[in-house]
N, C-alpha and C positions, 0 to 999 in steps of 0.2 A: 113691279112689286116693291115693297113698301121695305128697305133696310132696317134687322132688325137692330134694337138697342143696343148700345154700348151698355157691354156684362160687369155688372161691378162686382167687385169683391174676389180672389182668387179665382184663376184662369183653370180646368183638371189640366192633368201633366207639364203645368208652368212654378216648380217648385223656386221658391226666391233664391236668388244664384244664379238663376238661366241666362246664360249669357247670349246676345245678340250681334248679331254681324251688321250694322248698318238700321238705319228708320226706315226703312223698307222690312227688314227680317220683324224687327215690331212688330210693326202695323198689319201680317201677316197673322202674327201669330195672336193680334187683337190684343197685346197687350198695353199699347199703345198706338193708336189708329192714325190720325194724324203724322205728315211723314215732314211738319213741318212745325205747329207747333208746339210749344208746350202741356197746355194744361187741351187736355178733349173731355167734353162732355160737355153739358147744358145748361143755361137756366134758371128753366124747368125739374132740373133731374140729376143736377147735382154733377161736380165731376167724376169722372174712373178714373184716373191716373196723369198724372204727372211725371218730365222728363229734369233729371236733373246736367248740365251741361256745362254748364263755365258763363254763362251766355247775359247775365244780370252782375251787376258787382257787387252788389248790395244783398248777395242769398251769402248766409253760412248753416253753413252743412258738419254739426257732431255725430251723425255718425244715428243717433234713433233719436235726438232729433236735428228739427231745419228750422229753419225759419225762412221759410219761399217767399223769394219775390212779383208780385203778378208782371202782369202782361203788359205790352203795350207799353207810348211813348216813344223809341226809342226807333235808332237813323239806321231804313236797312241795310244802307252802303256800311255805313262808320261801327254797329252797334253798342255808340253812344248815346245815353238819357238823353232824351233833345226836349221833351213835353210831361208833361205828369199824368199820369193814369190814371181811367176811369173803372168804376164799377159796374162795367158788365160786361160779356161774352166770357173768356174764358176766366178772371177775376171774379164772378157774376157765379159761373155753375160751385166754385171751392163754400165763394163765402156758403153758397144752399146747403153744403157736401155740411157745413161744421154748426148749421140752423139741422140738416135730416138727420145727423150723427153716423155719418156715412162714410167710411171707409177710402180710402184711394189707393188705387199701385202708386208705388216709387220707383221711376225706372233712375236710374245711376248711367250719365258715362265715363267708365272707367281707364278708355286711352284706345287712343284715334276714331275709329268710328265704329267702336266696339263697347254695348250695354251692357245694363245691367241689374234686370229682377233683382228688386229691394224687398216687397217684399209690402203688404200695410198697410199701412199708416194714418195716423186720425189727426182733421182738421178743429183742434182744438183751441184755438185762438186767433182773432182775426181783427186789422183795424191797419190806418193810413198813416203814414209818418214822407220824413223831407228826408230823400236818401243823397247817398256822396254828392252828385250834380246835382241837387238846388230842385228838385222835381216834387212833386208828392207823387208818391208811389202806394200801392199795398202789399201787404204783409200777413202770412196767415202761418203757424204757429202747425208746422205736421210734426206728432208722434208716432212712434213705432208704438202700435199698435200691439202686438206680444212682445215690446217690452213693457209696456201699462199695464195691463191685464196680467206680468208675472208681477211689478215694483208695491202695486195695492195704490189705496189713495196719496200720495206725498205733497207738496205743498210745489206749485210752479211758478218762475221765475220768470221765464222767456221774456216777457213783454216788457220792453220799456216802461220806469217807474211811472210816468206820469197815464198809462195808463195801466195797470198796474191795481188788479182788488186782492184778495184772497180768495184764490182757487184752489178748488182737492182736484188731481185730478181725475178720472171718474173714465169709465164705460162709454164713451158719448153715443151711440145705440140706444144706453137704458136711458138715457138722462135721458135723449129725446121721444124714448117710447112713453117719456113722465108726461117734459108739457105737453105732447099731443092730449093727453088722455083728457087735459087740463086748458085747452086751446093756449095751448102756451100765456095764457094769461095772470096774473097774481094771484097768489092765492089771499095776502095779507092786505089786499089794497084794490085788489080788481082793475087794474090794469097790463090793457095791451097794446106794444107796440111796434111801430110795421117794418120792415126797411122793406130796400129795391130787393133782398132776395126772399121777401120771404114772413113772415109773425118774427120776431124773437125772445123771449123769454130764455134769462140765465138762470144762475144754478138759481136755488132759497133756501130762506135761512129761518129760523125762527126767531132770531130773532134781528130786527132791523140792525147793518153797520154804518158806522160811516154819521154823517151829520145832518141833520138835526139828530136820528133820533136815538144816538149816543148808546147803540145795542154796541154787544159785545163779543172781542174774537172767541172764533167758535175753539173749539179742542182736538182733545185729538180724538177721531172717528173711534171706539169700539171693537 
């Protein structure tokens, strides 16, 4: 019998703040199925959950915003980063979640073998860069869905400057629906980009930004 697909989003009877003793308890509750991997999901369907356990030296966690390091490239004996990360498997699943506007469940290890489910987060950006150990890593900006809904549109600045563009926080699922309506095709120039995670489109602007367009920076939303 074929196993049921992982459930995306909140799980009935498991509100944020729920504690679990060990990875097996997390798996049996369906919050995060893998017993070892930090990312659960598929390249086609996107990620459904991630675990922060302090395993990657480049992770940054400020509560409602997380710079999450992708998987791969670590020595299984020492935990040191010894190779480049690839946009495959769990990394590709997180990238796919960004393109789909699909939330992921975030779990944090809080003490010893105790884990806490901390709610839904959106993958609002992803990119690659050289990490502390000198190898290429994939970075994913995860932002609390509850915080995004309560704060409304504000400038996001967590991505490195060389990757930064004028980007407004928005509910990714709404943006994903608009992109799907237009088949991820730019309504100004007709360009449609493809990535390993699927077709890609970024937020549209009434006037193009940057050179050679010379467009103006967008003002505050009404």
